[in-house]
N, C-alpha and C positions, 0 to 999 in steps of 0.2 A: 504494500499500499504506500502510495507516495504521499508525503506531507502536503498539506494545503498550501497553495501558492502564498509566498511571502513568509512562510514559516520553515523552521528546520527542526530536525529531530536528532536526539542524541543516540549514537550507535553504542550498544551496550556489548562489551567483549564477552567472551565465553568464560564467565565466571559464575558458576551455579548459585552461590550464595547471594551475589548482588542481584541477579535476575529473580531469584525467589523473593527477595526482599521488596523489589519493585512490584511484582505480582501481588504480594501480600498487601502492599499499600493501596493497590487499585482494587482490591477484592475485599479485605477484611475491614478497612477503615470505615468508621460510621458514615463518612461522606460518600463511600463507594457503594454501600448497601448490599454486599454479598450477592451480586447479580451473576448471571451465568457466564459461560465461556464467551459467547459472542460479544456481550456488552463489556465484559472486563477487558477482552483483547482490544476493543476499539478505544477504550479509556486509555489503555497503555500506549497505543499506536499514535495518540495525539503528541506524545513528547518523546517517545522511545522507539528504537528498532533493533531487533536481532533476528537472525534467521530461525524459522520454525517457532516463532513466538506463539501462535495459536495452540500448537501441540504442548508447549510447556504450560500455558494457561489451563488447557483442558486436564492435564495431569494434576495441576495444583487444586483446581475448582472440584474434581471428582473426588479428591481425598479430603476436602474440607469437612471437618467434623460438624461445625455449626450448620452448614448447609444440609448435611445428611439428616441431621437431628430435627431442624426446624421447618424444613420445606417439605411440602407434599410431594410423594413419588408419582411420577408420571409413567412409570414402567408397568407392564403387565404383571398381574399378581403372580407371586412366586409359587412354583409347584403345580403340576398337572392334576386333574381330578382323578381321584382313586376310588373306584367303585368295586363293589364285592361281586364275585361270581355267583350265580344262582345255585342253590343246594340241590342235592340229588333226590330229595324225597319231601312230602308235605311236613311241616312243623319241625323240620331239622333245624332251621335258623328262624328266630322271630325278632321282631323289633318292638321296642317299648317306649311309651311316652305318656305324659299327662296333658290333659286339657284342663285348664283351671279358670277360676274367675266366674263360674256359673252361679245362677241364683239358688240358694239353698232351699230345699223343700222341707216336708215333714220329718224326713230321715236325716236332715242336716247335711246330706251330701252335697258338695259344691264343685266336684271335679270328676273327671273320667279317666281311668287308666285304659289306654289303647294298645292293644297287643295285635300285631299283624304277622302272618306267616309269609316268609319272603318268596316261597314258590307260587303257592295258589292265590296269594293276596287276600285270603280269608282274614277278617278281623273280629276281634272281641271288644266290646265297649263295656267297661266294668265301672259302675258308679262307685265313688269313694269321696273321702274328705280330703281337702287340700293339705291337711295337716298329717296325712297318713305317714306312718313310719316304714322303714325298710322292712321290718318283721311282718307288719300288716300287709304290705305289698306283696311279700312272699306267700302269705296265706291266700290272699285273692288270686294269685297266680296259679296256686295249687289247685284251688276250687274250680277256677274258670277255664284253665288252659291244660295243665298236666292231667287233670281228671278226664279230659275228652282226647287228648292228643298225645299224651306221654311227655317224657323229658326232652326238651330240645338240646342239641349239642352247642349251640351258641345263642346267646342273647345280645342284641345290639341296642345300644341306648346312648342317650347324651350323658353328660357328667353331672347330672342331678346328685346333690349329696346323698340321697337315699341309695343311688345305684353305685356309688363309690364307697359307701360305708363298709366298715370292717365286718359286720354282720352279714351283709348281702354278698360280699366276696367270699367269705368263709362258707356260707350256705351253698353257693353254687359250686364251690371248689369240691365240697363233699359229694355232690351229684355228678361231678365230672363235666359240668357245663362251663364252656368258655365265655367269659365276659369280654365283649369288644365295644370300645367307646369311640364315638365320634369326636373328632378334634374340636377343641373349644372354639366357638363362634364360627364353626364350619358345619352346619347342619346337612350339607349335601351328602355326607356319608350315609345319613339316616333319613334321606329325602322321602322314602317311602311312607314312613309314619307321619311326616309333616303334611303330605298330600292327603293322606286319610283323615288327618285331624282337620284339614280345611273342608274336606267333603262332609264329615260328621257335623261340623259347626253349621254348614249351609243347610243340611237335613233338619238340625234343630230349629233354625231360623225359619225355615219354609213350612214346617209341619207343626210347630208348637205355638199356637196363637197366644198361649199363656206361657211365657218363659219358664215359670216356676214348675210347669208340669213335665220338664224334659226328662226327668228320671223314669216316670210312667211309660213314656214313649220309647225309651232306649232299647228295649228288646226288639220292637218292630223296626226301628231304624237300622240296628245291627242286621236284621234279616234282610232289609231292602238293600243295604250296601252289599252284602254277600250274594244277592241274587242277580245284580246287574252284570253285564259283561265288562270285564276289565279292559281298558284301553291298551294295556301292556300285553296281557296274555291272549286276549280275543276270546276268553272263556269267563264264565262266571266262577267266582271263588267256590261257590256251592258245588258246581259240577266237578271242578278239579279235585275237590276233597272226597266227594261221595259217588262220582260217576254218573250223576243224573242232576237235572234241574228240579228244584222243589215245586210241589203243587201249590198254585195260588188260585184265587177266585176266578181268574180268566183262563186257567188251563182247561182245554176241552176234555171231556170224559170219553176218551176213545180208548177202547180195549186194543191192546198190542200184545203179540206173543212175547213171552218171557225170553230175553236174549240168552244165548248159550254162555255159560260162564267163561270159557276160554276167550270168546269174542269180547265179552264184556271187559275182561281183564286187559286184553290187548288194546282196546279202545281208550281205556283210562290211562294206561301207560304211555300211549301215543299222544294223548292230550297233554299229559304232564311234560313230556319231552318238548312238545311244540312250545309249552308255556315257558320252559326254561330257555329254549332258543329265543323266543320273543324277548324274554328279559335280557339276555346277552345282547341282542341287537339294539334294545332300548338303551342299555348301558353305553354301547358304542356310540350311539347318536348323542347322547347326553355328554359324553366325554368329549367328542368332537366340537360340540357347540361351546362347552365350558372352556376347553383348551384353547379356543380362538382368542380368548382374553387372559390367558395365562401363559407362563414360560416355565420351561423344564429347568429346575435348579437343584444341584446336588451339593449338600453341605457335607463337610468332613469334620470329624472330631477335632476340636481345637480351633475351628474357624471362629472368627468374631462376627456377630450378627447384631443388627438393631431390631428392636421390638416395636411394632406399630402400636401407638397409644390410643388407637380409636376406640378400643373397648375397655380402656383403663379409667378408673375414677382418680383424677388427679386434683390436688388443691390449687388448681389454677383455672381461670376462665378458659372455656373451650377455644374461644377465638385466639387466645394467646399461648395455649399449652404447645410444647413441642410435638411435632408429628410422630417422632421416634424417640426411644430412649435406649441407652446402652452405651457402649457395646457389651454384649454378653458372649461368653464362650460356649460354643455348641457341644452339648453331651448328648449321648444316646440315653 
């Protein structure tokens, strides 16, 4: 870049300390404002020149701690979406979550424990109180899930204190059931339950004219949910579990021959395999869409990383709080 007509610039010799001090003055000084590479370079070029100045400025600005901590990141989110493979049989893997904040009725229940099978998408909606303990949750799970479907090999949930408690971990360790937790503030891992929760809340809003009667309607809402065709599996959860759709008032009373047991078994196994393949395809589509806005990053033990403060409660007004804090050393 040539100096403006009528002005001259100082040529700076190849002395790293001197060049760094000049960059520091044009970037860190309160009158310089910690601007980016382009603005800092142009500020320097008003009075100084040396070869590859922009490269030196880029290296300095990219390592500026104040910029890294205080400025918002414009990079794509780190890490690609990690989704779980579909299980091999119904109720082998389940997801769990709570829906809270519902109006309490005569039984004083104001929440719903939602349990969903990852293969068939069948759900159980279990009324409970928001103050439920880990032990009470385990009893509800025994009564409403294990009694009907047996022990799962894995339970997937968020990091609710009840699901991370010592009692809960010890309980399932005794049964040989693996606990898997979604990453904090990343509900995509357990997105299935989040979608079921939204659907269930919609059912309550549209069918319960009196919000306080939601608990009485819950069994029918669960039935309705399990009877409709899943967009993911293209089958109803009821069919994938039992091999037939349930009888409802609109079902025609037409006699049909009893299917042969071998053909019946083959049909339901084929339907479940199709469901698993549909889940795999849905996972692939979800990953591709999510990864368009993410980048693949690998961290090594000992790397220094900054922590996003978006979900942290800091004693600083949100407009002024740093965007990141740290650095912290990465451990497994």
